C-alpha positions, 0 to 999 in steps of 0.5 A: 843298245848295251845290255846294261842300258837295255834293261835300264831302259826296259826297267823305267818302262816297267817300273812306270807301267807297274804304277799305272797298270790300267794305262800300260798302252798309253804309258808305253806311248808317251815313254817313247814318244815324249822326252820329258815323260821318259825322263820322269820314269827314269827318275820314278825307278831311281827314287822307287828303288832308293826307298826300296832300300832305305832300310840299308841306310844308317839309322840317323838318316833313314827316317829323313830318307824315307820321307824324301824319297816317298815325297819324290815318288808321289810327286812323280806319280802325280806329274805322270798321272797329270801327263797321262791325262793331258795326253788323253785330251783330244782337241777338235778343230774345225776345217776352215772349209766346214763351217756352220751350215745355215739353211 
């Protein structure tokens, strides 16, 4: 992994962790194990960086871009929150040999 790619990689994880500090370990696991979640982290980083620098844009497009980037950040955070919640669900299955026991 190159230094530049590595720092971008880490930055996406750090960004996600900053938005979900109480779920840090779960965010890390999803980041490394779930490609769609990883992509959401990268998209979130790009949208958050764009939002942070919106004031540099020309006045005529600044407000529209601020709304657009804020909407993207919100949508990504919602989707990531749902992915985190879904990853916490444990499906319990009864093995075929262990059925209900009757006296």
